[in-house]
C-alpha positions as CSV (number, residue, x, y, z in Angstrom):
1,R,28.6,53.9,56.4
2,R,32.1,55.5,55.9
3,V,33.7,57.0,58.9
4,Q,35.5,60.3,58.4
5,P,39.1,60.3,59.7
6,R,39.5,62.6,62.6
7,V,41.8,65.6,61.9
8,S,44.0,66.7,64.7
9,V,45.3,70.2,64.8
10,T,49.0,70.6,65.3
11,D,51.1,73.4,66.7
12,N,52.4,74.2,63.2
13,M,48.9,74.4,61.8
14,M,48.0,77.0,64.4
15,L,51.2,79.0,63.7
16,S,50.6,78.9,59.9
17,C,47.1,80.3,60.4
18,M,48.3,83.0,62.8
19,Y,51.2,84.0,60.4
20,A,48.7,84.2,57.5
21,C,46.5,86.6,59.6
22,V,49.5,88.7,60.5
23,R,50.6,88.9,56.9
24,G,47.1,89.7,55.8
25,S,47.0,92.7,58.2
26,K,50.4,93.9,57.0
27,N,49.6,93.6,53.3
28,M,46.5,95.7,53.3
29,D,46.7,99.0,51.5
30,T,47.7,101.4,54.3
31,T,46.7,104.6,52.5
32,E,43.0,103.9,52.6
33,T,42.6,101.2,55.2
34,A,41.8,102.3,58.7
35,V,43.4,100.6,61.7
36,E,40.0,99.0,62.6
37,E,40.0,97.2,59.3
38,R,43.6,96.2,59.5
39,R,43.1,94.7,63.0
40,L,40.3,92.4,61.9
41,P,42.7,89.5,60.8
42,L,44.6,90.0,64.0
43,D,41.5,89.7,66.1
44,A,40.5,86.5,64.2
45,A,44.0,85.1,64.9
46,R,43.7,86.1,68.5
47,A,40.4,84.3,68.9
48,L,41.8,81.2,67.3
49,I,45.0,81.2,69.3
50,L,43.2,81.8,72.6
51,Q,41.2,78.6,72.0
52,I,44.2,76.5,71.4
53,E,44.2,74.9,74.9
54,S,40.5,74.3,75.3
55,K,39.8,73.0,71.8
56,H,43.0,71.3,70.7
57,N,44.9,70.4,73.9
58,L,48.0,72.4,72.9
59,P,49.8,74.6,75.4
60,L,49.6,78.4,74.7
61,V,53.3,79.4,74.5
62,A,55.1,82.6,73.7
63,R,55.9,81.7,70.1
64,H,52.1,81.8,69.5
65,L,51.5,85.2,71.0
66,N,54.7,87.2,70.2
67,P,54.1,87.7,66.5
68,L,50.5,88.7,67.1
69,A,51.6,91.2,69.8
70,A,54.2,92.6,67.5
71,A,51.6,93.1,64.8
72,Y,49.3,94.9,67.2
73,Q,52.2,97.2,68.2
74,Q,52.9,97.8,64.5
75,L,49.4,99.1,64.1
76,G,49.8,101.4,67.1
77,L,47.6,99.2,69.4
78,V,50.2,99.0,72.1
79,K,47.7,98.5,74.9
80,D,46.1,95.5,73.1
81,A,49.6,93.9,72.6
82,S,50.5,94.4,76.2
83,E,47.3,92.9,77.5
84,L,47.6,89.9,75.2
85,L,51.0,89.1,76.6
86,Q,50.3,90.0,80.3
87,H,47.0,88.1,80.5
88,N,47.9,85.0,78.6
89,L,51.5,84.3,79.6
90,A,52.9,83.8,83.1
91,D,56.1,85.3,84.4
92,R,59.1,83.1,84.3
93,T,60.1,81.2,87.4
94,S,63.7,80.4,86.6
95,G,66.7,81.9,84.8
96,S,68.0,81.8,81.3
97,E,66.4,80.0,78.4
98,P,67.9,76.8,77.0
99,E,69.5,78.5,74.0
100,V,71.3,80.9,76.2
101,G,72.4,78.9,79.2
102,Q,72.9,75.3,80.4
103,N,69.8,75.2,82.6
104,P,67.5,72.2,82.0
105,L,64.0,72.9,80.7
106,N,61.7,74.0,83.4
107,V,58.2,72.6,82.9
108,N,56.7,75.5,84.8
109,D,58.1,77.9,82.2
110,I,56.5,76.3,79.1
111,C,53.6,78.7,79.1
112,A,55.7,81.7,80.4
113,K,57.0,84.8,78.7
114,N,60.3,84.4,76.9
115,K,62.9,87.1,76.1
116,A,61.0,88.3,73.0
117,S,57.8,88.7,75.1
118,Y,59.6,90.9,77.6
119,A,61.3,92.8,74.9
120,L,57.9,93.5,73.3
121,L,56.5,94.8,76.6
122,V,59.5,97.2,76.9
123,K,59.2,98.3,73.3
124,G,55.4,98.9,73.8
125,A,56.0,101.1,76.8
126,V,58.7,103.1,75.0
127,L,56.3,103.5,72.0
128,Q,53.8,105.1,74.4
129,G,56.4,107.2,76.0
130,D,55.8,105.7,79.4
131,F,59.4,105.2,80.5
132,S,58.5,104.2,84.0
133,E,56.5,101.3,82.6
134,A,59.5,100.4,80.3
135,V,61.8,100.3,83.3
136,D,59.3,98.1,85.2
137,A,59.1,95.7,82.2
138,L,62.9,95.7,81.9
139,T,63.2,95.0,85.6
140,D,60.7,92.1,85.3
141,M,62.9,90.8,82.4
142,T,66.1,90.9,84.4
143,E,64.5,89.4,87.5
144,A,63.4,86.5,85.4
145,G,67.1,85.9,84.5
146,L,66.7,87.2,80.9
147,Y,68.8,90.1,79.6
148,P,68.4,92.2,76.5
149,N,70.7,91.8,73.6
150,E,72.0,94.4,71.2
151,R,69.1,93.9,68.8
152,N,66.7,94.8,71.6
153,L,68.7,97.8,72.6
154,N,68.8,99.1,69.0
155,A,65.1,98.6,68.5
156,W,64.2,100.4,71.7
157,T,66.6,103.3,70.8
158,E,65.1,103.6,67.3
159,V,61.6,103.7,68.8
160,S,62.5,106.3,71.4
161,E,64.3,108.5,68.9
162,R,61.3,108.3,66.6
163,K,59.1,109.5,69.5
164,S,61.4,112.2,70.7
165,K,61.1,115.8,69.4
166,H,64.8,116.3,69.0
167,R,65.4,113.3,66.8
168,N,69.0,112.5,66.0
169,T,69.4,110.5,62.8
170,R,72.6,108.8,63.8
171,G,72.5,105.3,65.2
172,R,73.8,104.2,68.6
173,K,76.8,102.4,67.0
174,K,77.8,105.4,64.9
175,K,77.6,107.7,67.9
176,R,79.8,105.3,69.8
177,D,82.3,105.1,67.0
178,D,82.4,108.9,66.7
179,Y,83.0,109.2,70.4
180,W,85.9,106.8,70.3
181,L,87.4,108.5,67.2
182,E,87.2,111.9,68.9
183,R,89.2,110.5,71.8
184,V,91.9,109.2,69.4
185,R,92.3,112.5,67.6
């Protein structure tokens, strides 16, 4: 009798499957497809990712959940995105991430939120127009020793301007440059 080799699931396999589901949701025809249909691949990826620890002994980390939360936000399902991050990732216990600072890797922060997770929470709150929630998420981010970069600020500004009634089409950098040029003249 021939024994089948055991296939072990790796982190990259899980990420590939999750990315395929996110792409599948994005590539659906948006004119005719309802949000409920577009969320089906995301829900399938969510079910798969949430079983990663119990079935495959892989830690559930922020890089698994952030793209999925961003896809939920893109569909306008901000509450689902926020719940996904809040319920499945812990808050950080120490300061900056290894790519930013010189701090050694903290084992307690492996399954914790990273800078992108906190940025998604702030962006989701801004999308809903709940600025007190956005300030709370930003406070949590800075208390964890993580700080927004210019890309985060630009994304939040664009979202808030899209939501505001008095939309100004000029970007933050152009407004800043105009301000400086007015002072020179």
